[in-house]
KOLDOGU-911203 format. One record per atom (N, C-alpha, C): chain; x, y, z; atom name; residue number from 1. Coordinates in steps of 0.001 Angstrom, whole numbers, padded with zeros to 6 digits, m for minus. Example, Ala and Ser with C-alpha at 12.3 -4.5 7.8 and 13.67 -1.06 7.14 Angstrom:
(A,(013190,m005690,007800),N,1)
(A,(012300,m004500,007800),CA,1)
(A,(013200,m003300,007800),C,1)
(A,(012850,m002250,007080),N,2)
(A,(013670,m001060,007140),CA,2)
(A,(012900,000030,007870),C,2)
//
This chain:
(A,(m038932,034387,011933),N,1)
(A,(m038657,033179,011062),CA,1)
(A,(m039400,032480,011185),C,1)
(A,(m040055,031831,012548),N,2)
(A,(m041444,031072,012376),CA,2)
(A,(m042248,031139,011360),C,2)
(A,(m042933,032476,011073),N,3)
(A,(m043853,032299,009868),CA,3)
(A,(m042809,032271,008710),C,3)
(A,(m041659,032839,008112),N,4)
(A,(m041036,032447,007020),CA,4)
(A,(m040626,030892,006886),C,4)
(A,(m040487,030366,007810),N,5)
(A,(m040345,028628,007771),CA,5)
(A,(m041845,028281,007839),C,5)
(A,(m042732,028371,008258),N,6)
(A,(m044120,027801,007690),CA,6)
(A,(m044595,028505,006422),C,6)
(A,(m044361,029652,005518),N,7)
(A,(m044074,029905,004381),CA,7)
(A,(m043521,029111,003407),C,7)
(A,(m042541,028542,003824),N,8)
(A,(m041325,027591,003135),CA,8)
(A,(m042061,026361,002973),C,8)
(A,(m042399,025825,004003),N,9)
(A,(m042952,024552,004102),CA,9)
(A,(m044361,024533,003108),C,9)
(A,(m045158,025493,003230),N,10)
(A,(m046329,025299,002560),CA,10)
(A,(m045776,025352,001320),C,10)
(A,(m044848,026153,000859),N,11)
(A,(m044241,026130,m000752),CA,11)
(A,(m043862,025106,m000662),C,11)
(A,(m043036,024459,000031),N,12)
(A,(m042474,023231,m000420),CA,12)
(A,(m043240,021796,m000764),C,12)
(A,(m044345,021800,000130),N,13)
(A,(m045558,021247,m000210),CA,13)
(A,(m046217,021301,m001104),C,13)
(A,(m046306,022571,m002020),N,14)
(A,(m046747,023034,m003230),CA,14)
(A,(m045733,022634,m004327),C,14)
(A,(m044659,022106,m004269),N,15)
(A,(m043613,021711,m005080),CA,15)
(A,(m043215,023161,m005447),C,15)
(A,(m042829,023986,m004769),N,16)
(A,(m042542,025388,m004974),CA,16)
(A,(m040960,025357,m005179),C,16)
(A,(m040623,025159,m006199),N,17)
(A,(m038597,025703,m006512),CA,17)
(A,(m038353,026965,m005872),C,17)
(A,(m039429,027873,m005818),N,18)
(A,(m039185,029058,m004976),CA,18)
(A,(m038643,028858,m004064),C,18)
(A,(m039780,027983,m002717),N,19)
(A,(m039422,027690,m001832),CA,19)
(A,(m038410,027243,m001311),C,19)
(A,(m037890,026156,m002014),N,20)
(A,(m036282,025588,m002025),CA,20)
(A,(m035239,026270,m001911),C,20)
(A,(m035286,027272,m003110),N,21)
(A,(m034787,028260,m002896),CA,21)
(A,(m034173,029050,m001968),C,21)
(A,(m035101,029282,m001305),N,22)
(A,(m035320,030136,000469),CA,22)
(A,(m034831,029462,001300),C,22)
(A,(m034821,028089,001149),N,23)
(A,(m034153,027556,002357),CA,23)
(A,(m032605,027118,001927),C,23)
(A,(m032459,026819,000697),N,24)
(A,(m030777,027513,000633),CA,24)
(A,(m030443,028736,000840),C,24)
(A,(m031325,030035,000435),N,25)
(A,(m030627,031524,000750),CA,25)
(A,(m030251,031096,002306),C,25)
(A,(m031439,030853,002947),N,26)
(A,(m031376,031171,004318),CA,26)
(A,(m030520,030390,005130),C,26)
(A,(m030250,028887,004500),N,27)
(A,(m029523,027775,005828),CA,27)
(A,(m028204,027698,005046),C,27)
(A,(m027652,027244,003926),N,28)
(A,(m026660,026645,003254),CA,28)
(A,(m025452,026824,003962),C,28)
(A,(m025138,027902,003630),N,29)
(A,(m023983,028990,004194),CA,29)
(A,(m024022,028127,005752),C,29)
(A,(m024828,028858,006971),N,30)
(A,(m024982,028688,008193),CA,30)
(A,(m024516,027066,008141),C,30)
(A,(m025081,025993,007507),N,31)
(A,(m024737,024547,007840),CA,31)
(A,(m023623,024055,007105),C,31)
(A,(m023376,024993,006253),N,32)
(A,(m021703,024540,005736),CA,32)
(A,(m020644,024544,006820),C,32)
(A,(m021396,025635,007527),N,33)
(A,(m020040,025980,008442),CA,33)
(A,(m020356,025301,010045),C,33)
(A,(m021580,024606,010303),N,34)
(A,(m021988,024020,010888),CA,34)
(A,(m020984,022246,010473),C,34)
(A,(m021147,022233,009710),N,35)
(A,(m021132,020600,009314),CA,35)
(A,(m019313,020522,009707),C,35)
(A,(m018218,021903,008926),N,36)
(A,(m017112,021670,009080),CA,36)
(A,(m016580,021546,010968),C,36)
(A,(m017763,021671,011657),N,37)
(A,(m017428,021237,013054),CA,37)
(A,(m016715,019857,012889),C,37)
(A,(m017682,019359,012181),N,38)
(A,(m017109,017830,012348),CA,38)
(A,(m016559,017013,011210),C,38)
(A,(m016349,017825,010034),N,39)
(A,(m015286,016899,008837),CA,39)
(A,(m014176,017966,008727),C,39)
(A,(m014197,019176,009228),N,40)
(A,(m013111,020064,008839),CA,40)
(A,(m012636,020290,007362),C,40)
(A,(m013479,020329,006253),N,41)
(A,(m013116,020043,005117),CA,41)
(A,(m014266,021046,004251),C,41)
(A,(m013711,021826,003725),N,42)
(A,(m015179,022874,003355),CA,42)
(A,(m015597,022033,001755),C,42)
(A,(m014840,021274,000849),N,43)
(A,(m015712,020981,000225),CA,43)
(A,(m016497,019582,000508),C,43)
(A,(m016167,018621,001764),N,44)
(A,(m016740,017843,002046),CA,44)
(A,(m018482,018602,002892),C,44)
(A,(m018148,019310,003426),N,45)
(A,(m019246,019994,004263),CA,45)
(A,(m020151,020490,002980),C,45)
(A,(m019469,021481,001977),N,46)
(A,(m020646,021615,001035),CA,46)
(A,(m021492,020128,000643),C,46)
(A,(m020814,019304,000431),N,47)
(A,(m020746,018032,m000059),CA,47)
(A,(m022381,017694,001026),C,47)
(A,(m021919,017530,002322),N,48)
(A,(m023255,017075,003196),CA,48)
(A,(m024353,017967,003155),C,48)
(A,(m023713,019142,003044),N,49)
(A,(m025410,020141,003192),CA,49)
(A,(m026270,020041,001737),C,49)
(A,(m025365,019554,000897),N,50)
(A,(m025936,019615,m000375),CA,50)
(A,(m027158,018378,m000290),C,50)
(A,(m026347,017468,000336),N,51)
(A,(m027667,016362,000323),CA,51)
(A,(m028349,016251,001017),C,51)
(A,(m028156,017190,002244),N,52)
(A,(m029120,017297,003183),CA,52)
(A,(m030367,018177,002571),C,52)
(A,(m029596,019164,001475),N,53)
(A,(m031046,019598,000948),CA,53)
(A,(m031752,019037,000008),C,53)
(A,(m031068,018193,m000655),N,54)
(A,(m031864,017575,m001469),CA,54)
(A,(m032883,016685,m001041),C,54)
(A,(m032192,016197,000036),N,55)
(A,(m033290,015094,000921),CA,55)
(A,(m034274,016078,001369),C,55)
(A,(m034173,017247,001515),N,56)
(A,(m035281,018195,002207),CA,56)
(A,(m036325,018264,000853),C,56)
(A,(m035589,018584,m000358),N,57)
(A,(m036956,018717,m001493),CA,57)
(A,(m037409,017361,m001824),C,57)
(A,(m036602,016048,m001587),N,58)
(A,(m037142,014451,m002132),CA,58)
(A,(m038656,014763,m001003),C,58)
(A,(m038365,014965,000313),N,59)
(A,(m039289,014794,001323),CA,59)
(A,(m040231,015748,001692),C,59)
(A,(m040214,016887,000558),N,60)
(A,(m041150,017969,001036),CA,60)
(A,(m042751,017958,001345),C,60)
(A,(m043243,016480,001020),N,61)
(A,(m044450,016178,001072),CA,61)
(A,(m044826,015761,002803),C,61)
(A,(m043908,015476,003566),N,62)
(A,(m043616,014499,004688),CA,62)
(A,(m044365,015251,005918),C,62)
(A,(m044509,016854,005573),N,63)
(A,(m045167,017829,006742),CA,63)
(A,(m044152,018116,007863),C,63)
(A,(m042919,019114,007428),N,64)
(A,(m042372,019647,008403),CA,64)
(A,(m043108,020146,008965),C,64)
(A,(m042409,020914,010251),N,65)
(A,(m042943,021501,011304),CA,65)
(A,(m042380,023023,011010),C,65)
(A,(m043423,024226,011426),N,66)
(A,(m042372,025206,011045),CA,66)
(A,(m041493,025513,012447),C,66)
(A,(m042072,025352,013511),N,67)
(A,(m041089,025740,014610),CA,67)
(A,(m040358,024912,015059),C,67)
(A,(m039832,023722,014308),N,68)
(A,(m038499,023011,014528),CA,68)
(A,(m037827,022908,013315),C,68)
(A,(m038380,023456,012007),N,69)
(A,(m037786,023312,010428),CA,69)
(A,(m036159,023646,010687),C,69)
(A,(m035870,024822,011588),N,70)
(A,(m034705,024920,011826),CA,70)
(A,(m033557,024085,012382),C,70)
(A,(m033751,023208,013474),N,71)
(A,(m033680,022566,014037),CA,71)
(A,(m033299,021089,013337),C,71)
(A,(m034256,020727,012718),N,72)
(A,(m034269,019673,011939),CA,72)
(A,(m033275,019671,010935),C,72)
(A,(m033107,020881,010257),N,73)
(A,(m032128,021245,009504),CA,73)
(A,(m030391,020801,009894),C,73)
(A,(m030499,021539,011166),N,74)
(A,(m029050,021159,012128),CA,74)
(A,(m028668,019735,012200),C,74)
(A,(m030076,018974,012667),N,75)
(A,(m029887,017881,013367),CA,75)
(A,(m029478,016538,011923),C,75)
(A,(m030226,017405,010773),N,76)
(A,(m029916,016220,009462),CA,76)
(A,(m028578,016341,009271),C,76)
(A,(m028391,017695,009032),N,77)
(A,(m026369,017989,008860),CA,77)
(A,(m025625,017175,009755),C,77)
(A,(m025612,017650,011052),N,78)
(A,(m024872,016845,011966),CA,78)
(A,(m024841,015181,011749),C,78)
(A,(m026070,014378,011484),N,79)
(A,(m026425,012956,011213),CA,79)
(A,(m025509,012836,010086),C,79)
(A,(m025859,013485,009077),N,80)
(A,(m024958,013475,007891),CA,80)
(A,(m023640,013567,007971),C,80)
(A,(m023121,014231,008410),N,81)
(A,(m021903,014572,008806),CA,81)
(A,(m021006,013395,009493),C,81)
(A,(m021913,012591,010730),N,82)
(A,(m021347,011572,011380),CA,82)
(A,(m021217,010593,010615),C,82)
(A,(m022549,010357,009811),N,83)
(A,(m022694,009165,008825),CA,83)
(A,(m021506,009171,007867),C,83)
(A,(m020973,010513,007659),N,84)
(A,(m020074,010781,006315),CA,84)
(A,(m018679,009948,007386),C,84)
(A,(m018300,010175,008187),N,85)
(A,(m017190,009889,009074),CA,85)
(A,(m017149,008413,009509),C,85)
(A,(m018067,007951,009909),N,86)
(A,(m018218,006740,010061),CA,86)
(A,(m018035,005961,008997),C,86)
(A,(m018364,006494,007748),N,87)
(A,(m018033,005653,006410),CA,87)
(A,(m016798,005648,005858),C,87)
(A,(m016331,006885,006507),N,88)
(A,(m014775,006801,006052),CA,88)
(A,(m014152,005925,006800),C,88)
(A,(m014228,005932,008165),N,89)
(A,(m013613,005042,009094),CA,89)
(A,(m013884,003731,008672),C,89)
(A,(m014805,003074,008425),N,90)
(A,(m015064,001806,008063),CA,90)
(A,(m014434,001540,006528),C,90)
(A,(m014236,002954,005675),N,91)
(A,(m013417,002297,004445),CA,91)
(A,(m011947,002218,004876),C,91)
(A,(m011380,002937,005983),N,92)
(A,(m010070,003154,006290),CA,92)
(A,(m009746,001547,006969),C,92)
(A,(m010852,000955,007904),N,93)
(A,(m010667,m000426,008508),CA,93)
(A,(m010263,m001361,007498),C,93)
(A,(m011337,m001612,006453),N,94)
(A,(m011334,m002194,005776),CA,94)
(A,(m010238,m002047,004465),C,94)
(A,(m009198,m000993,004305),N,95)
(A,(m007874,m000990,004010),CA,95)
(A,(m007017,m001446,004564),C,95)
(A,(m007311,m001023,005752),N,96)
(A,(m005823,m001837,006571),CA,96)
(A,(m005991,m003507,006463),C,96)
(A,(m007428,m003934,006671),N,97)
(A,(m007336,m005292,006754),CA,97)
(A,(m006992,m005737,005296),C,97)
(A,(m007448,m005010,004519),N,98)
(A,(m007030,m005475,003117),CA,98)
(A,(m005124,m005644,003038),C,98)
(A,(m004746,m004518,003688),N,99)
(A,(m003367,m004294,003461),CA,99)
(A,(m002668,m005526,004323),C,99)
(A,(m002859,m005330,005565),N,100)
(A,(m002358,m006492,006203),CA,100)
(A,(m002432,m007811,006035),C,100)
(A,(m003911,m008567,005200),N,101)
(A,(m004437,m009639,004650),CA,101)
(A,(m003119,m009973,003453),C,101)
(A,(m002952,m008713,002403),N,102)
(A,(m001904,m008560,001646),CA,102)
(A,(m000423,m008900,002129),C,102)
(A,(m000152,m007941,002887),N,103)
(A,(001063,m007861,004153),CA,103)
(A,(001616,m009697,004520),C,103)
(A,(000319,m009950,004792),N,104)
(A,(000442,m011719,005516),CA,104)
(A,(000779,m012836,004257),C,104)
(A,(000069,m012421,003175),N,105)
(A,(m000046,m013591,002650),CA,105)
(A,(001694,m013275,001508),C,105)
(A,(001888,m011948,001506),N,106)
(A,(003345,m011924,001038),CA,106)
(A,(004830,m012335,001521),C,106)
(A,(004428,m012354,003289),N,107)
(A,(005364,m012786,004200),CA,107)
(A,(005375,m014144,004675),C,107)
(A,(004075,m014532,004243),N,108)
(A,(003935,m016215,004648),CA,108)
(A,(004755,m016910,003559),C,108)
(A,(005100,m017730,004585),N,109)
(A,(006492,m018968,003814),CA,109)
(A,(006001,m020196,003895),C,109)
(A,(005507,m020787,003048),N,110)
(A,(004986,m022035,002601),CA,110)
(A,(005808,m023265,002650),C,110)
(A,(005644,m024398,003150),N,111)
(A,(006523,m025368,003024),CA,111)
(A,(007714,m025525,001651),C,111)
(A,(006864,m025167,000749),N,112)
(A,(007892,m025272,m000670),CA,112)
(A,(008724,m023966,m000706),C,112)
(A,(008450,m022600,m000101),N,113)
(A,(009187,m021829,m000085),CA,113)
(A,(009971,m021837,000797),C,113)
(A,(010510,m022710,002041),N,114)
(A,(011184,m023048,002687),CA,114)
(A,(012099,m024148,002138),C,114)
(A,(011530,m024833,001695),N,115)
(A,(012514,m025862,000961),CA,115)
(A,(013511,m025272,000002),C,115)
(A,(012618,m024207,m001094),N,116)
(A,(013533,m023460,m002169),CA,116)
(A,(014364,m022875,m001442),C,116)
(A,(014237,m021741,m000649),N,117)
(A,(015091,m021546,000061),CA,117)
(A,(016324,m021641,000602),C,117)
(A,(016203,m022980,001731),N,118)
(A,(017013,m023578,001885),CA,118)
(A,(018037,m024516,000994),C,118)
(A,(017443,m024927,m000345),N,119)
(A,(018374,m025692,m001248),CA,119)
(A,(019136,m024516,m002241),C,119)
(A,(018772,m023071,m001984),N,120)
(A,(019380,m022275,m003006),CA,120)
(A,(020443,m021594,m001856),C,120)
(A,(020531,m021622,m000777),N,121)
(A,(021334,m021603,000173),CA,121)
(A,(022438,m022397,000652),C,121)
(A,(021999,m023504,000381),N,122)
(A,(022897,m025008,000768),CA,122)
(A,(023800,m024721,m000652),C,122)
(A,(023240,m024858,m001856),N,123)
(A,(023663,m024736,m003114),CA,123)
(A,(024955,m023675,m002998),C,123)
(A,(024429,m022408,m002651),N,124)
(A,(025309,m021453,m002372),CA,124)
(A,(026627,m021201,m001714),C,124)
(A,(026414,m021971,m000666),N,125)
(A,(027167,m022484,000336),CA,125)
(A,(028401,m023438,m000304),C,125)
(A,(027575,m024561,m000486),N,126)
(A,(028707,m025328,m001234),CA,126)
(A,(029493,m024942,m002274),C,126)
(A,(028970,m023901,m003201),N,127)
(A,(029815,m023499,m004034),CA,127)
(A,(031002,m022559,m003457),C,127)
(A,(030658,m022016,m002755),N,128)
(A,(031639,m021211,m002309),CA,128)
(A,(032687,m021655,m001370),C,128)
(A,(032184,m022692,m000689),N,129)
(A,(033476,m023471,m000008),CA,129)
(A,(034029,m024242,m001098),C,129)
(A,(033504,m024632,m002220),N,130)
(A,(034572,m025162,m003191),CA,130)
(A,(035396,m024225,m004034),C,130)
(A,(035445,m023320,m003434),N,131)
(A,(036276,m022165,m004016),CA,131)
(A,(037963,m022279,m003392),C,131)
(A,(038929,m021891,m004017),N,132)
(A,(040035,m021752,m003406),CA,132)
(A,(040106,m021076,m002098),C,132)
(A,(040734,m020734,m001147),N,133)
(A,(040452,m019976,000244),CA,133)
(A,(040548,m018888,m000350),C,133)
(A,(041971,m018648,m001120),N,134)
(A,(042027,m017043,m001364),CA,134)
(A,(041224,m016384,m002184),C,134)
(A,(040346,m016857,m003184),N,135)
(A,(039339,m016399,m004157),CA,135)
(A,(038243,m016109,m003198),C,135)
(A,(038163,m017132,m002529),N,136)
(A,(036846,m016858,m001586),CA,136)
(A,(037014,m015716,m000432),C,136)
(A,(038222,m015718,000397),N,137)
(A,(038329,m014602,000738),CA,137)
(A,(037721,m013120,000119),C,137)
(A,(038709,m013467,m000973),N,138)
(A,(038465,m012078,m001870),CA,138)
(A,(037091,m011655,m002282),C,138)
(A,(036458,m012714,m002270),N,139)
(A,(034970,m012800,m003078),CA,139)
(A,(034121,m012169,m002093),C,139)
(A,(034261,m012460,m000913),N,140)
(A,(033354,m012257,000446),CA,140)
(A,(033908,m010613,000624),C,140)
(A,(035069,m010083,000650),N,141)
(A,(035271,m009290,001033),CA,141)
(A,(034891,m007755,m000222),C,141)
(A,(034515,m008682,m001115),N,142)
(A,(034121,m008061,m002230),CA,142)
(A,(032558,m007599,m002038),C,142)
(A,(032015,m008782,m002306),N,143)
(A,(030562,m008704,m002162),CA,143)
(A,(029714,m008716,m000852),C,143)
(A,(030232,m009324,m000077),N,144)
(A,(029591,m008983,001529),CA,144)
(A,(029909,m007769,002223),C,144)
(A,(031205,m007686,002213),N,145)
(A,(031787,m006352,003108),CA,145)
(A,(031483,m005157,001989),C,145)
(A,(031910,m005254,000729),N,146)
(A,(031308,m004286,m000430),CA,146)
(A,(032777,m003377,m000184),C,146)
(A,(033801,m003898,m000431),N,147)
(A,(035173,m003336,m000180),CA,147)
(A,(035567,m003137,m002110),C,147)
(A,(036659,m002148,m002018),N,148)
(A,(036888,m002103,m003449),CA,148)
(A,(038135,m002786,m003698),C,148)
(A,(038591,m002431,m004918),N,149)
(A,(039892,m003495,m005238),CA,149)
(A,(040899,m003064,m004453),C,149)
(A,(041243,m001787,m004539),N,150)
(A,(042311,m001018,m003743),CA,150)
(A,(042326,m001221,m002091),C,150)
(A,(040971,m001481,m001787),N,151)
(A,(041255,m001789,m000414),CA,151)
(A,(041293,m003069,m000266),C,151)
(A,(040427,m004405,m000447),N,152)
(A,(041165,m005459,m000684),CA,152)
(A,(042817,m005696,m000923),C,152)
(A,(042903,m005059,m001732),N,153)
(A,(044708,m005122,m002119),CA,153)
(A,(045550,m004759,m001443),C,153)
(A,(045139,m003315,m000678),N,154)
(A,(045698,m003104,000331),CA,154)
(A,(045805,m004405,001931),C,154)
(A,(044635,m004606,001854),N,155)
(A,(044537,m005426,003714),CA,155)
(A,(045310,m006656,003009),C,155)
(A,(044885,m007475,002110),N,156)
(A,(045546,m008664,001940),CA,156)
(A,(046815,m008434,001129),C,156)
(A,(047625,m007279,001141),N,157)
(A,(048657,m006917,000718),CA,157)
(A,(049004,m007718,m000915),C,157)
(A,(048257,m007729,m001773),N,158)
(A,(048370,m008476,m002872),CA,158)
(A,(048084,m007162,m004167),C,158)
(A,(048386,m007528,m005196),N,159)
(A,(048110,m006231,m006110),CA,159)
(A,(046355,m006018,m006432),C,159)
(A,(045962,m005034,m007003),N,160)
(A,(044538,m004717,m007540),CA,160)
(A,(044316,m005608,m008555),C,160)
(A,(045570,m006137,m009475),N,161)
(A,(045186,m006880,m010713),CA,161)
(A,(044678,m008625,m010219),C,161)
(A,(045557,m008826,m009124),N,162)
(A,(045076,m010337,m008673),CA,162)
(A,(043861,m010301,m007647),C,162)
(A,(043289,m009188,m007211),N,163)
(A,(042095,m008956,m006699),CA,163)
(A,(041316,m009578,m007522),C,163)
(A,(041208,m008453,m008802),N,164)
(A,(040539,m008726,m009963),CA,164)
(A,(040586,m010280,m010610),C,164)
(A,(041314,m011019,m010622),N,165)
(A,(041838,m012290,m010907),CA,165)
(A,(040841,m013072,m010044),C,165)
(A,(040872,m012700,m008676),N,166)
(A,(040546,m013933,m007706),CA,166)
(A,(039129,m013936,m007899),C,166)
(A,(038603,m012276,m007923),N,167)
(A,(036782,m012047,m008275),CA,167)
(A,(036369,m012933,m009385),C,167)
(A,(037202,m012629,m010621),N,168)
(A,(036384,m012896,m012120),CA,168)
(A,(036664,m014523,m012063),C,168)
(A,(037832,m015302,m011044),N,169)
(A,(037858,m016768,m010877),CA,169)
(A,(036440,m017328,m010285),C,169)
(A,(036557,m016412,m009238),N,170)
(A,(035030,m017176,m008359),CA,170)
(A,(033697,m017072,m009018),C,170)
(A,(033639,m015727,m009748),N,171)
(A,(032229,m015555,m010587),CA,171)
(A,(032052,m016306,m011489),C,171)
(A,(033123,m016758,m012286),N,172)
(A,(032751,m017982,m013079),CA,172)
(A,(032244,m019132,m012801),C,172)
(A,(032853,m019119,m011612),N,173)
(A,(032477,m020804,m010825),CA,173)
(A,(031323,m020814,m010120),C,173)
(A,(030944,m019478,m009901),N,174)
(A,(029581,m019321,m008910),CA,174)
(A,(028541,m018960,m010120),C,174)
(A,(028702,m018439,m011020),N,175)
(A,(027959,m018093,m011880),CA,175)
(A,(027096,m019643,m012647),C,175)
(A,(028229,m020221,m013176),N,176)
(A,(028019,m021615,m013577),CA,176)
(A,(027475,m022432,m012794),C,176)
(A,(027620,m022707,m011755),N,177)
(A,(027210,m023419,m010670),CA,177)
(A,(025546,m023176,m010184),C,177)
(A,(025598,m022116,m009921),N,178)
(A,(024200,m021373,m009791),CA,178)
(A,(023467,m021291,m010604),C,178)
(A,(023799,m020931,m011638),N,179)
(A,(022771,m020635,m013190),CA,179)
(A,(022441,m022327,m013559),C,179)
(A,(023077,m023426,m013011),N,180)
(A,(022776,m024637,m013429),CA,180)
(A,(021733,m025187,m012504),C,180)
(A,(022066,m024580,m011502),N,181)
(A,(020922,m025018,m010217),CA,181)
(A,(019370,m024588,m010351),C,181)
(A,(019543,m022926,m011310),N,182)
(A,(018249,m022449,m011011),CA,182)
(A,(017512,m022842,m011751),C,182)
(A,(018271,m022825,m013220),N,183)
(A,(017522,m023700,m014393),CA,183)
(A,(016709,m024778,m014153),C,183)
(A,(017405,m025621,m013324),N,184)
(A,(016628,m026895,m013068),CA,184)
(A,(015686,m027036,m012071),C,184)
(A,(015831,m025782,m011032),N,185)
(A,(015061,m025516,m010183),CA,185)
(A,(013736,m025130,m010317),C,185)
(A,(013587,m024276,m011162),N,186)
(A,(012533,m023283,m012290),CA,186)
(A,(011894,m024574,m013149),C,186)
(A,(012790,m025372,m013438),N,187)
(A,(012123,m026567,m014022),CA,187)
(A,(011024,m027509,m013626),C,187)
(A,(011895,m027946,m012336),N,188)
(A,(010992,m028785,m011483),CA,188)
(A,(010008,m028010,m010508),C,188)
(A,(009922,m026895,m010311),N,189)
(A,(008960,m025704,m009693),CA,189)
(A,(007897,m025777,m011074),C,189)
(A,(008080,m025562,m012403),N,190)
(A,(007019,m025490,m013313),CA,190)
(A,(006231,m027262,m013322),C,190)
(A,(007058,m028076,m013172),N,191)
(A,(006330,m029449,m013112),CA,191)
(A,(005629,m029270,m012152),C,191)
(A,(005996,m029199,m010802),N,192)
(A,(005374,m029483,m009463),CA,192)
(A,(004154,m028592,m009308),C,192)
(A,(004158,m027121,m010003),N,193)
(A,(003201,m026120,m010006),CA,193)
(A,(002954,m025192,m011054),C,193)
(A,(001850,m024525,m010645),N,194)
(A,(001589,m023612,m011751),CA,194)
(A,(002780,m022431,m011247),C,194)
(A,(003956,m022510,m011870),N,195)
(A,(005220,m021488,m010968),CA,195)
(A,(004935,m019972,m011328),C,195)
(A,(004647,m019276,m009918),N,196)
(A,(005166,m018179,m009817),CA,196)
(A,(005986,m017792,m008590),C,196)
(A,(006493,m016606,m008486),N,197)
(A,(007390,m016285,m007452),CA,197)
(A,(006816,m016056,m006235),C,197)
(A,(006607,m016758,m005223),N,198)
(A,(006088,m015835,m003928),CA,198)
(A,(006978,m015065,m003651),C,198)
(A,(006816,m014219,m002321),N,199)
(A,(007689,m013687,m002050),CA,199)
(A,(008782,m013663,m001335),C,199)
(A,(008901,m014906,m000700),N,200)
(A,(010144,m015631,000232),CA,200)
(A,(010842,m015967,m000877),C,200)
(A,(010062,m016418,m001902),N,201)
(A,(011356,m017098,m003204),CA,201)
(A,(012074,m015730,m003704),C,201)
(A,(011171,m014963,m004055),N,202)
(A,(011416,m013663,m005036),CA,202)
(A,(012352,m013324,m004084),C,202)
(A,(012362,m013269,m002807),N,203)
(A,(013613,m012710,m001872),CA,203)
(A,(014783,m013566,m001871),C,203)
(A,(015012,m014694,m002136),N,204)
(A,(015904,m015727,m001971),CA,204)
(A,(016326,m015410,m003227),C,204)
(A,(016174,m015345,m004240),N,205)
(A,(016624,m015611,m005905),CA,205)
(A,(017345,m013854,m005613),C,205)
(A,(016547,m012702,m005209),N,206)
(A,(017163,m011771,m005292),CA,206)
(A,(018244,m011532,m004470),C,206)
(A,(018398,m012395,m003243),N,207)
(A,(019805,m012335,m002555),CA,207)
(A,(020944,m012869,m003775),C,207)
(A,(020777,m013770,m004072),N,208)
(A,(021399,m014520,m005123),CA,208)
(A,(022196,m013645,m005977),C,208)
(A,(021153,m013112,m006482),N,209)
(A,(021640,m012330,m007799),CA,209)
(A,(022559,m011002,m007235),C,209)
(A,(022031,m010550,m006122),N,210)
(A,(023165,m009265,m005434),CA,210)
(A,(024460,m009771,m005309),C,210)
(A,(024861,m010983,m004752),N,211)
(A,(025865,m011761,m004095),CA,211)
(A,(026492,m012124,m005704),C,211)
(A,(026080,m012649,m006408),N,212)
(A,(026963,m013634,m007176),CA,212)
(A,(026876,m012331,m008803),C,212)
(A,(025850,m011910,m009308),N,213)
(A,(025879,m011366,m010030),CA,213)
(A,(025940,m009705,m009829),C,213)
(A,(025759,m009156,m008499),N,214)
(A,(025801,m008024,m008418),CA,214)
(A,(024903,m006685,m009093),C,214)
(A,(023353,m007554,m009085),N,215)
(A,(022462,m006677,m009190),CA,215)
(A,(021309,m006275,m008155),C,215)
(A,(021256,m005031,m008409),N,216)
(A,(020681,m004579,m007128),CA,216)
(A,(019229,m004909,m007268),C,216)
(A,(018669,m005075,m005971),N,217)
(A,(017027,m005521,m005865),CA,217)
(A,(015999,m004446,m006259),C,217)
(A,(016656,m003322,m006342),N,218)
(A,(015807,m001930,m006712),CA,218)
(A,(015873,m002105,m008039),C,218)
//
C-alpha cells in the first residue's frame, strides 16, 4: 500500500487523472462508510467524501506523503463531516432564532393593540348588556356554551322557535352595533397608521366574528 500510495502521489503531481481514479477506486467506499459514523446518511456521506476527493485533486501539487496518505484521507473525511454537522447546527440555531423572533413579534402586544382589544371587548360587553335578559341568556347559551336550539329550549322551558327568535333578535342588534363600530375603528386606524392587523388585533377580531357571526377562525 505504501508503494501504491507513492505511485498515486507522483501521478497526482503530474496531473494524472488515472492516479486520481485510483484514489477513488481504493478509498471512496471505505471513506463513505467512515463518514457514516458521523452523519448517518448515505447521500450526505457520499457528498462529504466527494468533497474530500475534489480537494485532493485541487491540492495535488502540495506534496502528500505516501506513508501518511491514507491517514490524511480519513482525517480529511472526519473534519469535513464535523464541519458539515457544525454548519447544520448553526443553520438550525439560526432557524430557531428566527422562529423565536417571529413568535415574539406575533404575540407582542403594543399599546395600540391593547387599546383596540379593550375597545372591542368594551363595545361587545355594552351591546350584550343592552339586550333583553332572555335574549342575552339564550344567545350566550348558543354562542358561548355551544348548545343546540333543542337543548336551550329544554333547559329554559320554551319552544325551539322562541329560541330562534331570541337569537335572531340578538344577532340583528349585535351585528348592527359591532358592525358600525368596526367600520369606525378601521377608519380611525387607517388615519393614524398604515393599518395592518397585528396578531393580537387579528385575534380580537376573530373572537368577535366567531361569537357574533358564527364564523370559524380556521
